[in-house]
PDB file of N, H, CA, C and O in Angstrom:
ATOM      1  N   MET A   1       3.421  62.331  85.585  1.00  0.00           N
ATOM      2  CA  MET A   1       4.174  63.407  84.973  1.00  0.00           C
ATOM      3  C   MET A   1       4.843  62.871  83.707  1.00  0.00           C
ATOM      4  O   MET A   1       5.461  61.806  83.719  1.00  0.00           O
ATOM      5  N   ARG A   2       4.710  63.622  82.628  1.00  0.00           N
ATOM      6  H   ARG A   2       4.209  64.487  82.619  1.00  0.00           H
ATOM      7  CA  ARG A   2       5.327  63.244  81.347  1.00  0.00           C
ATOM      8  C   ARG A   2       6.546  64.127  81.122  1.00  0.00           C
ATOM      9  O   ARG A   2       6.454  65.355  81.131  1.00  0.00           O
ATOM     10  N   LEU A   3       7.688  63.482  80.921  1.00  0.00           N
ATOM     11  H   LEU A   3       7.763  62.485  80.914  1.00  0.00           H
ATOM     12  CA  LEU A   3       8.941  64.197  80.709  1.00  0.00           C
ATOM     13  C   LEU A   3       9.554  63.808  79.376  1.00  0.00           C
ATOM     14  O   LEU A   3       9.472  62.659  78.942  1.00  0.00           O
ATOM     15  N   ALA A   4      10.166  64.788  78.740  1.00  0.00           N
ATOM     16  H   ALA A   4      10.233  65.722  79.092  1.00  0.00           H
ATOM     17  CA  ALA A   4      11.006  64.521  77.575  1.00  0.00           C
ATOM     18  C   ALA A   4      12.434  64.473  78.087  1.00  0.00           C
ATOM     19  O   ALA A   4      12.859  65.366  78.820  1.00  0.00           O
ATOM     20  N   ILE A   5      13.175  63.445  77.714  1.00  0.00           N
ATOM     21  H   ILE A   5      12.829  62.719  77.119  1.00  0.00           H
ATOM     22  CA  ILE A   5      14.553  63.305  78.163  1.00  0.00           C
ATOM     23  C   ILE A   5      15.465  63.387  76.938  1.00  0.00           C
ATOM     24  O   ILE A   5      15.358  62.592  76.004  1.00  0.00           O
ATOM     25  N   LEU A   6      16.358  64.365  76.973  1.00  0.00           N
ATOM     26  H   LEU A   6      16.445  65.011  77.732  1.00  0.00           H
ATOM     27  CA  LEU A   6      17.286  64.599  75.872  1.00  0.00           C
ATOM     28  C   LEU A   6      18.716  64.438  76.381  1.00  0.00           C
ATOM     29  O   LEU A   6      18.975  64.567  77.578  1.00  0.00           O
ATOM     30  N   ALA A   7      19.623  64.163  75.484  1.00  0.00           N
ATOM     31  H   ALA A   7      19.413  64.058  74.512  1.00  0.00           H
ATOM     32  CA  ALA A   7      21.043  64.093  75.832  1.00  0.00           C
ATOM     33  C   ALA A   7      21.868  64.311  74.573  1.00  0.00           C
ATOM     34  O   ALA A   7      21.396  64.099  73.456  1.00  0.00           O
ATOM     35  N   ASP A   8      23.094  64.734  74.775  1.00  0.00           N
ATOM     36  H   ASP A   8      23.477  64.907  75.682  1.00  0.00           H
ATOM     37  CA  ASP A   8      24.074  64.847  73.687  1.00  0.00           C
ATOM     38  C   ASP A   8      23.615  65.747  72.544  1.00  0.00           C
ATOM     39  O   ASP A   8      23.717  65.375  71.375  1.00  0.00           O
ATOM     40  N   VAL A   9      23.115  66.920  72.882  1.00  0.00           N
ATOM     41  H   VAL A   9      23.032  67.222  73.832  1.00  0.00           H
ATOM     42  CA  VAL A   9      22.721  67.898  71.865  1.00  0.00           C
ATOM     43  C   VAL A   9      23.972  68.479  71.193  1.00  0.00           C
ATOM     44  O   VAL A   9      23.962  68.756  69.994  1.00  0.00           O
ATOM     45  N   HIS A  10      25.033  68.659  71.958  1.00  0.00           N
ATOM     46  H   HIS A  10      25.041  68.433  72.932  1.00  0.00           H
ATOM     47  CA  HIS A  10      26.336  69.124  71.460  1.00  0.00           C
ATOM     48  C   HIS A  10      26.252  70.398  70.624  1.00  0.00           C
ATOM     49  O   HIS A  10      26.940  70.523  69.611  1.00  0.00           O
ATOM     50  N   GLY A  11      25.416  71.339  71.039  1.00  0.00           N
ATOM     51  H   GLY A  11      24.856  71.238  71.862  1.00  0.00           H
ATOM     52  CA  GLY A  11      25.346  72.624  70.359  1.00  0.00           C
ATOM     53  C   GLY A  11      24.654  72.608  69.015  1.00  0.00           C
ATOM     54  O   GLY A  11      24.754  73.578  68.264  1.00  0.00           O
ATOM     55  N   ASN A  12      23.958  71.537  68.691  1.00  0.00           N
ATOM     56  H   ASN A  12      23.876  70.749  69.301  1.00  0.00           H
ATOM     57  CA  ASN A  12      23.292  71.419  67.391  1.00  0.00           C
ATOM     58  C   ASN A  12      21.894  72.032  67.484  1.00  0.00           C
ATOM     59  O   ASN A  12      20.909  71.330  67.713  1.00  0.00           O
ATOM     60  N   LEU A  13      21.824  73.351  67.304  1.00  0.00           N
ATOM     61  H   LEU A  13      22.624  73.922  67.119  1.00  0.00           H
ATOM     62  CA  LEU A  13      20.571  74.080  67.444  1.00  0.00           C
ATOM     63  C   LEU A  13      19.499  73.635  66.459  1.00  0.00           C
ATOM     64  O   LEU A  13      18.356  73.456  66.879  1.00  0.00           O
ATOM     65  N   PRO A  14      19.796  73.446  65.171  1.00  0.00           N
ATOM     66  CA  PRO A  14      18.734  72.995  64.257  1.00  0.00           C
ATOM     67  C   PRO A  14      18.117  71.662  64.692  1.00  0.00           C
ATOM     68  O   PRO A  14      16.902  71.486  64.598  1.00  0.00           O
ATOM     69  N   ALA A  15      18.935  70.735  65.160  1.00  0.00           N
ATOM     70  H   ALA A  15      19.921  70.879  65.236  1.00  0.00           H
ATOM     71  CA  ALA A  15      18.398  69.447  65.615  1.00  0.00           C
ATOM     72  C   ALA A  15      17.564  69.629  66.872  1.00  0.00           C
ATOM     73  O   ALA A  15      16.497  69.026  66.989  1.00  0.00           O
ATOM     74  N   LEU A  16      18.023  70.445  67.814  1.00  0.00           N
ATOM     75  H   LEU A  16      18.889  70.934  67.719  1.00  0.00           H
ATOM     76  CA  LEU A  16      17.257  70.697  69.037  1.00  0.00           C
ATOM     77  C   LEU A  16      15.914  71.322  68.709  1.00  0.00           C
ATOM     78  O   LEU A  16      14.890  70.912  69.255  1.00  0.00           O
ATOM     79  N   GLN A  17      15.906  72.310  67.825  1.00  0.00           N
ATOM     80  H   GLN A  17      16.738  72.643  67.382  1.00  0.00           H
ATOM     81  CA  GLN A  17      14.647  72.956  67.445  1.00  0.00           C
ATOM     82  C   GLN A  17      13.681  71.956  66.827  1.00  0.00           C
ATOM     83  O   GLN A  17      12.481  72.001  67.101  1.00  0.00           O
ATOM     84  N   ALA A  18      14.191  71.059  66.000  1.00  0.00           N
ATOM     85  H   ALA A  18      15.165  71.022  65.777  1.00  0.00           H
ATOM     86  CA  ALA A  18      13.335  70.046  65.370  1.00  0.00           C
ATOM     87  C   ALA A  18      12.745  69.113  66.419  1.00  0.00           C
ATOM     88  O   ALA A  18      11.562  68.777  66.360  1.00  0.00           O
ATOM     89  N   VAL A  19      13.563  68.696  67.375  1.00  0.00           N
ATOM     90  H   VAL A  19      14.524  68.969  67.423  1.00  0.00           H
ATOM     91  CA  VAL A  19      13.072  67.798  68.433  1.00  0.00           C
ATOM     92  C   VAL A  19      12.027  68.501  69.290  1.00  0.00           C
ATOM     93  O   VAL A  19      10.971  67.933  69.567  1.00  0.00           O
ATOM     94  N   LEU A  20      12.310  69.732  69.713  1.00  0.00           N
ATOM     95  H   LEU A  20      13.168  70.194  69.488  1.00  0.00           H
ATOM     96  CA  LEU A  20      11.361  70.463  70.551  1.00  0.00           C
ATOM     97  C   LEU A  20      10.047  70.715  69.824  1.00  0.00           C
ATOM     98  O   LEU A  20       8.980  70.662  70.436  1.00  0.00           O
ATOM     99  N   ALA A  21      10.113  70.987  68.534  1.00  0.00           N
ATOM    100  H   ALA A  21      10.980  71.030  68.037  1.00  0.00           H
ATOM    101  CA  ALA A  21       8.895  71.229  67.758  1.00  0.00           C
ATOM    102  C   ALA A  21       8.058  69.967  67.603  1.00  0.00           C
ATOM    103  O   ALA A  21       6.843  70.040  67.422  1.00  0.00           O
ATOM    104  N   ASP A  22       8.706  68.815  67.675  1.00  0.00           N
ATOM    105  H   ASP A  22       9.693  68.755  67.822  1.00  0.00           H
ATOM    106  CA  ASP A  22       8.017  67.544  67.467  1.00  0.00           C
ATOM    107  C   ASP A  22       7.547  66.882  68.762  1.00  0.00           C
ATOM    108  O   ASP A  22       6.917  65.825  68.727  1.00  0.00           O
ATOM    109  N   LEU A  23       7.854  67.503  69.906  1.00  0.00           N
ATOM    110  H   LEU A  23       8.366  68.362  69.935  1.00  0.00           H
ATOM    111  CA  LEU A  23       7.465  66.905  71.184  1.00  0.00           C
ATOM    112  C   LEU A  23       5.955  66.951  71.385  1.00  0.00           C
ATOM    113  O   LEU A  23       5.313  67.946  71.049  1.00  0.00           O
ATOM    114  N   PRO A  24       5.390  65.881  71.931  1.00  0.00           N
ATOM    115  CA  PRO A  24       4.002  65.961  72.372  1.00  0.00           C
ATOM    116  C   PRO A  24       3.958  66.837  73.630  1.00  0.00           C
ATOM    117  O   PRO A  24       5.013  67.204  74.148  1.00  0.00           O
ATOM    118  N   PRO A  25       2.791  67.174  74.125  1.00  0.00           N
ATOM    119  CA  PRO A  25       2.732  67.958  75.369  1.00  0.00           C
ATOM    120  C   PRO A  25       3.431  67.212  76.515  1.00  0.00           C
ATOM    121  O   PRO A  25       3.129  66.049  76.787  1.00  0.00           O
ATOM    122  N   VAL A  26       4.355  67.890  77.170  1.00  0.00           N
ATOM    123  H   VAL A  26       4.600  68.834  76.949  1.00  0.00           H
ATOM    124  CA  VAL A  26       5.082  67.297  78.292  1.00  0.00           C
ATOM    125  C   VAL A  26       5.064  68.262  79.473  1.00  0.00           C
ATOM    126  O   VAL A  26       4.825  69.459  79.318  1.00  0.00           O
ATOM    127  N   ASP A  27       5.322  67.710  80.653  1.00  0.00           N
ATOM    128  H   ASP A  27       5.517  66.737  80.779  1.00  0.00           H
ATOM    129  CA  ASP A  27       5.379  68.526  81.867  1.00  0.00           C
ATOM    130  C   ASP A  27       6.754  69.129  82.089  1.00  0.00           C
ATOM    131  O   ASP A  27       6.900  70.063  82.877  1.00  0.00           O
ATOM    132  N   GLY A  28       7.753  68.613  81.414  1.00  0.00           N
ATOM    133  H   GLY A  28       7.634  67.854  80.774  1.00  0.00           H
ATOM    134  CA  GLY A  28       9.090  69.141  81.572  1.00  0.00           C
ATOM    135  C   GLY A  28      10.066  68.479  80.627  1.00  0.00           C
ATOM    136  O   GLY A  28       9.792  67.437  80.031  1.00  0.00           O
ATOM    137  N   VAL A  29      11.228  69.127  80.511  1.00  0.00           N
ATOM    138  H   VAL A  29      11.451  69.973  80.996  1.00  0.00           H
ATOM    139  CA  VAL A  29      12.308  68.616  79.666  1.00  0.00           C
ATOM    140  C   VAL A  29      13.530  68.414  80.556  1.00  0.00           C
ATOM    141  O   VAL A  29      13.953  69.329  81.264  1.00  0.00           O
ATOM    142  N   VAL A  30      14.088  67.218  80.514  1.00  0.00           N
ATOM    143  H   VAL A  30      13.745  66.475  79.939  1.00  0.00           H
ATOM    144  CA  VAL A  30      15.299  66.882  81.265  1.00  0.00           C
ATOM    145  C   VAL A  30      16.413  66.659  80.246  1.00  0.00           C
ATOM    146  O   VAL A  30      16.239  65.928  79.271  1.00  0.00           O
ATOM    147  N   VAL A  31      17.563  67.300  80.484  1.00  0.00           N
ATOM    148  H   VAL A  31      17.704  67.894  81.276  1.00  0.00           H
ATOM    149  CA  VAL A  31      18.694  67.137  79.579  1.00  0.00           C
ATOM    150  C   VAL A  31      19.832  66.484  80.357  1.00  0.00           C
ATOM    151  O   VAL A  31      20.323  67.026  81.347  1.00  0.00           O
ATOM    152  N   ALA A  32      20.234  65.318  79.887  1.00  0.00           N
ATOM    153  H   ALA A  32      19.835  64.878  79.083  1.00  0.00           H
ATOM    154  CA  ALA A  32      21.243  64.514  80.578  1.00  0.00           C
ATOM    155  C   ALA A  32      22.648  64.832  80.073  1.00  0.00           C
ATOM    156  O   ALA A  32      23.407  63.928  79.723  1.00  0.00           O
ATOM    157  N   GLY A  33      22.983  66.096  80.039  1.00  0.00           N
ATOM    158  H   GLY A  33      22.367  66.830  80.324  1.00  0.00           H
ATOM    159  CA  GLY A  33      24.343  66.506  79.748  1.00  0.00           C
ATOM    160  C   GLY A  33      24.696  66.656  78.283  1.00  0.00           C
ATOM    161  O   GLY A  33      23.950  66.266  77.385  1.00  0.00           O
ATOM    162  N   ASP A  34      25.867  67.238  78.082  1.00  0.00           N
ATOM    163  H   ASP A  34      26.474  67.555  78.812  1.00  0.00           H
ATOM    164  CA  ASP A  34      26.463  67.495  76.769  1.00  0.00           C
ATOM    165  C   ASP A  34      25.585  68.365  75.875  1.00  0.00           C
ATOM    166  O   ASP A  34      25.282  68.009  74.736  1.00  0.00           O
ATOM    167  N   MET A  35      25.185  69.515  76.417  1.00  0.00           N
ATOM    168  H   MET A  35      25.431  69.804  77.342  1.00  0.00           H
ATOM    169  CA  MET A  35      24.460  70.507  75.623  1.00  0.00           C
ATOM    170  C   MET A  35      25.422  71.323  74.760  1.00  0.00           C
ATOM    171  O   MET A  35      25.058  71.779  73.677  1.00  0.00           O
ATOM    172  N   THR A  36      26.648  71.504  75.246  1.00  0.00           N
ATOM    173  H   THR A  36      26.943  71.133  76.127  1.00  0.00           H
ATOM    174  CA  THR A  36      27.594  72.409  74.603  1.00  0.00           C
ATOM    175  C   THR A  36      28.407  71.701  73.530  1.00  0.00           C
ATOM    176  O   THR A  36      28.451  70.474  73.453  1.00  0.00           O
ATOM    177  N   GLY A  37      29.044  72.516  72.708  1.00  0.00           N
ATOM    178  H   GLY A  37      29.008  73.513  72.770  1.00  0.00           H
ATOM    179  CA  GLY A  37      29.856  72.027  71.604  1.00  0.00           C
ATOM    180  C   GLY A  37      29.343  72.606  70.297  1.00  0.00           C
ATOM    181  O   GLY A  37      28.270  73.210  70.266  1.00  0.00           O
ATOM    182  N   LEU A  38      30.072  72.436  69.250  1.00  0.00           N
ATOM    183  H   LEU A  38      30.943  71.945  69.275  1.00  0.00           H
ATOM    184  CA  LEU A  38      29.733  72.934  67.909  1.00  0.00           C
ATOM    185  C   LEU A  38      29.467  74.433  67.913  1.00  0.00           C
ATOM    186  O   LEU A  38      29.968  75.152  68.778  1.00  0.00           O
ATOM    187  N   LEU A  39      28.696  74.900  66.967  1.00  0.00           N
ATOM    188  H   LEU A  39      28.290  74.317  66.264  1.00  0.00           H
ATOM    189  CA  LEU A  39      28.566  76.338  66.729  1.00  0.00           C
ATOM    190  C   LEU A  39      27.581  77.061  67.626  1.00  0.00           C
ATOM    191  O   LEU A  39      27.790  78.233  67.938  1.00  0.00           O
ATOM    192  N   TYR A  40      26.529  76.411  68.045  1.00  0.00           N
ATOM    193  H   TYR A  40      26.359  75.459  67.792  1.00  0.00           H
ATOM    194  CA  TYR A  40      25.408  77.122  68.656  1.00  0.00           C
ATOM    195  C   TYR A  40      25.210  76.811  70.134  1.00  0.00           C
ATOM    196  O   TYR A  40      24.075  76.797  70.610  1.00  0.00           O
ATOM    197  N   GLN A  41      26.291  76.560  70.870  1.00  0.00           N
ATOM    198  H   GLN A  41      27.213  76.571  70.483  1.00  0.00           H
ATOM    199  CA  GLN A  41      26.116  76.127  72.246  1.00  0.00           C
ATOM    200  C   GLN A  41      25.393  77.162  73.100  1.00  0.00           C
ATOM    201  O   GLN A  41      24.567  76.782  73.929  1.00  0.00           O
ATOM    202  N   ASP A  42      25.671  78.453  72.931  1.00  0.00           N
ATOM    203  H   ASP A  42      26.342  78.761  72.258  1.00  0.00           H
ATOM    204  CA  ASP A  42      24.980  79.467  73.727  1.00  0.00           C
ATOM    205  C   ASP A  42      23.487  79.485  73.422  1.00  0.00           C
ATOM    206  O   ASP A  42      22.663  79.569  74.332  1.00  0.00           O
ATOM    207  N   GLU A  43      23.147  79.407  72.153  1.00  0.00           N
ATOM    208  H   GLU A  43      23.817  79.339  71.414  1.00  0.00           H
ATOM    209  CA  GLU A  43      21.742  79.421  71.757  1.00  0.00           C
ATOM    210  C   GLU A  43      21.015  78.170  72.232  1.00  0.00           C
ATOM    211  O   GLU A  43      19.841  78.234  72.597  1.00  0.00           O
ATOM    212  N   VAL A  44      21.707  77.029  72.229  1.00  0.00           N
ATOM    213  H   VAL A  44      22.660  76.977  71.933  1.00  0.00           H
ATOM    214  CA  VAL A  44      21.108  75.780  72.711  1.00  0.00           C
ATOM    215  C   VAL A  44      20.754  75.917  74.188  1.00  0.00           C
ATOM    216  O   VAL A  44      19.637  75.593  74.592  1.00  0.00           O
ATOM    217  N   VAL A  45      21.700  76.395  74.995  1.00  0.00           N
ATOM    218  H   VAL A  45      22.607  76.658  74.667  1.00  0.00           H
ATOM    219  CA  VAL A  45      21.441  76.550  76.425  1.00  0.00           C
ATOM    220  C   VAL A  45      20.326  77.567  76.648  1.00  0.00           C
ATOM    221  O   VAL A  45      19.464  77.356  77.501  1.00  0.00           O
ATOM    222  N   ARG A  46      20.329  78.653  75.903  1.00  0.00           N
ATOM    223  H   ARG A  46      21.029  78.824  75.209  1.00  0.00           H
ATOM    224  CA  ARG A  46      19.285  79.669  76.027  1.00  0.00           C
ATOM    225  C   ARG A  46      17.911  79.073  75.706  1.00  0.00           C
ATOM    226  O   ARG A  46      16.940  79.313  76.423  1.00  0.00           O
ATOM    227  N   ARG A  47      17.843  78.310  74.642  1.00  0.00           N
ATOM    228  H   ARG A  47      18.633  78.116  74.060  1.00  0.00           H
ATOM    229  CA  ARG A  47      16.568  77.694  74.225  1.00  0.00           C
ATOM    230  C   ARG A  47      16.079  76.695  75.273  1.00  0.00           C
ATOM    231  O   ARG A  47      14.884  76.632  75.563  1.00  0.00           O
ATOM    232  N   LEU A  48      16.996  75.921  75.835  1.00  0.00           N
ATOM    233  H   LEU A  48      17.966  75.973  75.600  1.00  0.00           H
ATOM    234  CA  LEU A  48      16.611  74.977  76.879  1.00  0.00           C
ATOM    235  C   LEU A  48      16.134  75.705  78.134  1.00  0.00           C
ATOM    236  O   LEU A  48      15.198  75.259  78.798  1.00  0.00           O
ATOM    237  N   ARG A  49      16.776  76.820  78.453  1.00  0.00           N
ATOM    238  H   ARG A  49      17.536  77.183  77.913  1.00  0.00           H
ATOM    239  CA  ARG A  49      16.318  77.621  79.606  1.00  0.00           C
ATOM    240  C   ARG A  49      14.922  78.183  79.360  1.00  0.00           C
ATOM    241  O   ARG A  49      14.121  78.266  80.291  1.00  0.00           O
ATOM    242  N   GLU A  50      14.620  78.566  78.133  1.00  0.00           N
ATOM    243  H   GLU A  50      15.271  78.499  77.377  1.00  0.00           H
ATOM    244  CA  GLU A  50      13.273  79.057  77.800  1.00  0.00           C
ATOM    245  C   GLU A  50      12.211  78.005  78.078  1.00  0.00           C
ATOM    246  O   GLU A  50      11.063  78.338  78.370  1.00  0.00           O
ATOM    247  N   HIS A  51      12.594  76.726  77.988  1.00  0.00           N
ATOM    248  H   HIS A  51      13.527  76.455  77.750  1.00  0.00           H
ATOM    249  CA  HIS A  51      11.670  75.619  78.261  1.00  0.00           C
ATOM    250  C   HIS A  51      11.719  75.187  79.729  1.00  0.00           C
ATOM    251  O   HIS A  51      11.143  74.164  80.100  1.00  0.00           O
ATOM    252  N   ASP A  52      12.417  75.979  80.567  1.00  0.00           N
ATOM    253  H   ASP A  52      12.885  76.810  80.266  1.00  0.00           H
ATOM    254  CA  ASP A  52      12.581  75.632  81.989  1.00  0.00           C
ATOM    255  C   ASP A  52      13.079  74.200  82.157  1.00  0.00           C
ATOM    256  O   ASP A  52      12.609  73.465  83.026  1.00  0.00           O
ATOM    257  N   SER A  53      14.025  73.821  81.324  1.00  0.00           N
ATOM    258  H   SER A  53      14.406  74.418  80.619  1.00  0.00           H
ATOM    259  CA  SER A  53      14.570  72.468  81.352  1.00  0.00           C
ATOM    260  C   SER A  53      15.425  72.251  82.586  1.00  0.00           C
ATOM    261  O   SER A  53      16.052  73.175  83.103  1.00  0.00           O
ATOM    262  N   TRP A  54      15.435  71.015  83.042  1.00  0.00           N
ATOM    263  H   TRP A  54      14.925  70.265  82.622  1.00  0.00           H
ATOM    264  CA  TRP A  54      16.365  70.585  84.074  1.00  0.00           C
ATOM    265  C   TRP A  54      17.581  70.042  83.343  1.00  0.00           C
ATOM    266  O   TRP A  54      17.466  69.108  82.551  1.00  0.00           O
ATOM    267  N   MET A  55      18.744  70.623  83.605  1.00  0.00           N
ATOM    268  H   MET A  55      18.837  71.382  84.249  1.00  0.00           H
ATOM    269  CA  MET A  55      19.949  70.234  82.871  1.00  0.00           C
ATOM    270  C   MET A  55      21.029  69.767  83.835  1.00  0.00           C
ATOM    271  O   MET A  55      21.272  70.402  84.861  1.00  0.00           O
ATOM    272  N   SER A  56      21.670  68.665  83.504  1.00  0.00           N
ATOM    273  H   SER A  56      21.473  68.150  82.670  1.00  0.00           H
ATOM    274  CA  SER A  56      22.822  68.205  84.278  1.00  0.00           C
ATOM    275  C   SER A  56      24.077  68.364  83.422  1.00  0.00           C
ATOM    276  O   SER A  56      24.017  68.356  82.193  1.00  0.00           O
ATOM    277  N   LYS A  57      25.185  68.506  84.087  1.00  0.00           N
ATOM    278  H   LYS A  57      25.233  68.512  85.086  1.00  0.00           H
ATOM    279  CA  LYS A  57      26.456  68.652  83.368  1.00  0.00           C
ATOM    280  C   LYS A  57      26.907  67.300  82.834  1.00  0.00           C
ATOM    281  O   LYS A  57      26.863  66.288  83.533  1.00  0.00           O
ATOM    282  N   GLY A  58      27.335  67.310  81.600  1.00  0.00           N
ATOM    283  H   GLY A  58      27.370  68.133  81.033  1.00  0.00           H
ATOM    284  CA  GLY A  58      27.976  66.137  81.015  1.00  0.00           C
ATOM    285  C   GLY A  58      29.472  66.368  80.965  1.00  0.00           C
ATOM    286  O   GLY A  58      29.964  67.391  81.441  1.00  0.00           O
ATOM    287  N   ASN A  59      30.195  65.425  80.392  1.00  0.00           N
ATOM    288  H   ASN A  59      29.796  64.594  80.005  1.00  0.00           H
ATOM    289  CA  ASN A  59      31.640  65.599  80.322  1.00  0.00           C
ATOM    290  C   ASN A  59      32.026  66.803  79.471  1.00  0.00           C
ATOM    291  O   ASN A  59      33.084  67.391  79.695  1.00  0.00           O
ATOM    292  N   GLY A  60      31.196  67.189  78.499  1.00  0.00           N
ATOM    293  H   GLY A  60      30.336  66.711  78.317  1.00  0.00           H
ATOM    294  CA  GLY A  60      31.478  68.387  77.699  1.00  0.00           C
ATOM    295  C   GLY A  60      31.429  69.655  78.527  1.00  0.00           C
ATOM    296  O   GLY A  60      32.296  70.520  78.402  1.00  0.00           O
ATOM    297  N   GLU A  61      30.404  69.770  79.383  1.00  0.00           N
ATOM    298  H   GLU A  61      29.700  69.068  79.485  1.00  0.00           H
ATOM    299  CA  GLU A  61      30.278  70.950  80.236  1.00  0.00           C
ATOM    300  C   GLU A  61      31.365  70.967  81.302  1.00  0.00           C
ATOM    301  O   GLU A  61      31.890  72.029  81.635  1.00  0.00           O
ATOM    302  N   ILE A  62      31.706  69.808  81.837  1.00  0.00           N
ATOM    303  H   ILE A  62      31.280  68.944  81.567  1.00  0.00           H
ATOM    304  CA  ILE A  62      32.769  69.728  82.848  1.00  0.00           C
ATOM    305  C   ILE A  62      34.104  70.157  82.231  1.00  0.00           C
ATOM    306  O   ILE A  62      34.874  70.884  82.858  1.00  0.00           O
ATOM    307  N   GLY A  63      34.373  69.709  81.012  1.00  0.00           N
ATOM    308  H   GLY A  63      33.748  69.118  80.502  1.00  0.00           H
ATOM    309  CA  GLY A  63      35.596  70.128  80.324  1.00  0.00           C
ATOM    310  C   GLY A  63      35.599  71.616  80.036  1.00  0.00           C
ATOM    311  O   GLY A  63      36.627  72.278  80.178  1.00  0.00           O
ATOM    312  N   LEU A  64      34.456  72.142  79.634  1.00  0.00           N
ATOM    313  H   LEU A  64      33.621  71.604  79.519  1.00  0.00           H
ATOM    314  CA  LEU A  64      34.341  73.575  79.364  1.00  0.00           C
ATOM    315  C   LEU A  64      34.603  74.388  80.630  1.00  0.00           C
ATOM    316  O   LEU A  64      35.321  75.388  80.591  1.00  0.00           O
ATOM    317  N   LEU A  65      34.025  73.963  81.746  1.00  0.00           N
ATOM    318  H   LEU A  65      33.441  73.151  81.778  1.00  0.00           H
ATOM    319  CA  LEU A  65      34.212  74.674  83.011  1.00  0.00           C
ATOM    320  C   LEU A  65      35.638  74.563  83.538  1.00  0.00           C
ATOM    321  O   LEU A  65      36.132  75.469  84.209  1.00  0.00           O
ATOM    322  N   ASN A  66      36.292  73.456  83.233  1.00  0.00           N
ATOM    323  H   ASN A  66      35.891  72.719  82.688  1.00  0.00           H
ATOM    324  CA  ASN A  66      37.664  73.245  83.692  1.00  0.00           C
ATOM    325  C   ASN A  66      38.715  73.722  82.702  1.00  0.00           C
ATOM    326  O   ASN A  66      39.912  73.582  82.948  1.00  0.00           O
ATOM    327  N   GLY A  67      38.270  74.288  81.581  1.00  0.00           N
ATOM    328  H   GLY A  67      37.297  74.402  81.380  1.00  0.00           H
ATOM    329  CA  GLY A  67      39.198  74.802  80.587  1.00  0.00           C
ATOM    330  C   GLY A  67      39.958  73.743  79.827  1.00  0.00           C
ATOM    331  O   GLY A  67      41.094  73.959  79.405  1.00  0.00           O
ATOM    332  N   VAL A  68      39.324  72.590  79.652  1.00  0.00           N
ATOM    333  H   VAL A  68      38.401  72.415  79.995  1.00  0.00           H
ATOM    334  CA  VAL A  68      39.980  71.493  78.930  1.00  0.00           C
ATOM    335  C   VAL A  68      39.673  71.594  77.462  1.00  0.00           C
ATOM    336  O   VAL A  68      40.131  70.765  76.677  1.00  0.00           O
TER     337      VAL A  68
END
């Protein structure tokens, strides 16, 4: 199984789009936390869901959920 492993996107949609466009064929995308932050956090999560990504919470998501 070939996986792409991403981390620390921090809501940077243009960078995420560039990385996803440059990926070779993979069986899945794993995101090791910190998807949220900056301007485009909702769009980043939406785009990752479109790729059926496996996402884990990072300290950014934990802070967001805890209202920090």
